C-alpha angles and dihedrals in degrees: 000000000000113000124169106221119209103209112234130226103259093223090059090059096056115108096165135018137168134149093291110029144034121196115198130190096234114218118226120263094033117106120231094224140006109297130199111263090016091133092219093305114169116255138180094266092055093046090048093050090055087054098044119004100219093052117142124182106231100204140359134254120192112264093247094045118092130205149061115010123171123220123189117221096202138023094255092055090048091051091047093055095041089059091049091051090048092051091043092241095133113095116213129179125191131190121215137176112223133189116255134015117299133171106203115179109183089318109184114209109190105174117147116243126216117203108206091185123247090074093293113135130170141174107261120171093190105041102017127108121243112276127178132180130173116213130198131177114239101177139357123221125181096264103007141047131214107219137180121224124199110193112206092185126034109231123155113273087356099149092041096051094039090054090047089056088059090052086249102119117182111253112260093015098129092175090064098035096265116150122214120248116249122195089228090063094057105026116074118230091010109171127198120211111253112275092011119128114219116238122210116256088242121032092206139037114294102247125129131177097229105175141014131180130183141149120272122220091268091053095254118134120250109204116179133179121200117210118231114268118241097268095050092044090050092051092052092046093051092046089051090050102042108016103041 
């Protein structure tokens, strides 16, 4: 999907900063790190290094996913957080809009994920690596559900594929059979102008890294919440208005 990205001012993305860490609210369509075949596209790591030269991105978020991303400002801070990720001490919470009505109450999905490389992942009970996610329903709409996802492990596409196994694909996630939300499907008597092609409310899958918490070098807890970006907030607002 072609999307012209207007590169942001790095300072505008910062939602937390101290001597050791920066947490940014990553916009959609910008990669966390250098990717293969990225043709020199800007990414969060490059923007961060222009801001502070020792910057290291501590974890990845899918390019289309928005939300809280932690950057270390020095090697000691990076090491500190790497150990916490390794020991699964970092708490992350994502919000997603899924198709259909679901009542998840601390549902644990623990299906192993195999990464075949080239961004292909699948559920594989024999060869896959352990993957666990806890799901909860936040809000019901008529045709959609807003859910929270707490990944215990950090496999590629983990939340997306685990939701798909529950027949709860994230809206707009074509890879896992999720259809985009069109205003015409939720608003009665919606009329398009003649010759106009309707665009989906969100031009990506509806997944946002809402919260992250970890321990700073002095042992204090850093707990950060990332507000929804404009496209995600608009989707929720329109669902509340026309699909309640």
